[in-house]
C-alpha positions in Angstrom: -11.2 -7.4 49.8 -12.3 -10.4 47.4 -15.2 -12.0 46.0 -18.1 -12.6 43.7 -19.4 -9.8 41.6 -22.0 -9.6 38.4 -22.6 -6.5 36.5 -20.3 -4.3 34.2 -18.3 -2.0 35.8 -17.6 -3.3 38.7 -13.3 -2.3 38.6 -14.4 1.3 37.5 -16.9 1.9 40.5 -14.1 0.7 43.0 -11.4 3.7 41.7 -14.5 6.1 41.8 -15.0 5.0 45.9 -11.6 4.9 46.1 -10.3 8.1 44.5 -13.0 9.8 46.1 -12.0 8.4 49.4 -8.2 9.1 49.4 -7.1 4.8 48.9 -4.4 3.8 47.0 -4.3 0.6 45.8 -5.9 -1.6 42.8 -9.0 -3.7 41.4 -8.3 -7.2 39.7 -10.7 -9.2 37.9 -9.7 -12.9 38.7 -9.6 -15.8 36.1 -12.5 -17.6 37.8 -14.6 -14.6 38.1 -13.5 -12.9 41.7 -12.8 -9.5 41.8 -9.7 -8.2 43.9 -9.5 -5.7 45.4 -6.3 -4.6 47.1 -6.2 -1.3 49.2 -4.5 1.4 51.8 -5.0 3.9 53.7 -6.2 4.8 57.2 -8.4 2.3 59.0 -11.5 4.5 58.8 -11.0 5.1 54.8 -10.9 1.1 54.6 -14.1 0.3 56.1 -16.0 3.3 54.3 -14.8 1.7 50.7 -15.4 -1.8 52.4 -18.7 -0.8 52.8 -19.0 1.3 49.3 -17.9 -2.2 47.8 -20.0 -4.8 49.5 -22.8 -2.2 48.0 -21.3 -2.6 44.6 -22.6 -0.2 41.7 -26.4 0.5 40.9 -26.4 -2.0 38.3 -24.2 -4.8 39.9 -24.2 -7.0 41.7 -22.5 -8.6 45.2 -22.9 -11.9 45.4 -19.7 -12.0 48.4 -17.4 -10.4 50.3 -14.1 -11.6 52.3 -12.1 -8.7 53.8 -9.0 -9.3 55.4 -6.4 -6.7 57.2 -2.9 -7.0 56.3 0.3 -4.5 57.0 0.6 -1.9 54.8 2.9 -2.0 51.6 3.4 1.4 50.6 4.0 0.7 47.0 0.7 2.6 45.6 0.7 6.0 45.0 -3.1 5.5 43.6 -5.9 3.6 43.3 -5.6 1.9 39.4 -7.3 -1.3 37.6 -4.9 -3.9 37.3 -4.8 -7.1 35.0 -4.5 -10.8 36.1 -2.0 -13.2 34.9 -4.0 -16.2 34.0 -4.2 -18.6 37.1 -3.8 -15.9 39.6 
């Protein structure tokens, strides 16, 4: 999932939602202002996470969300915040 968001705390909101749903992966701010979320779990849990993130935190605003599906990598053991390298 990738999209434009406004509001402080979106990545932390992602972590709380993912932890509650038992989803693993990460949330990362990109240099152009978008947020990228990579999540792995069952399809129903990923769909639930997507709905939560499209709604966003109470004080935030999600302008647009794009969801794409890929095979799971199996590399994640939890859900956390990553920090983008310049140009990501």
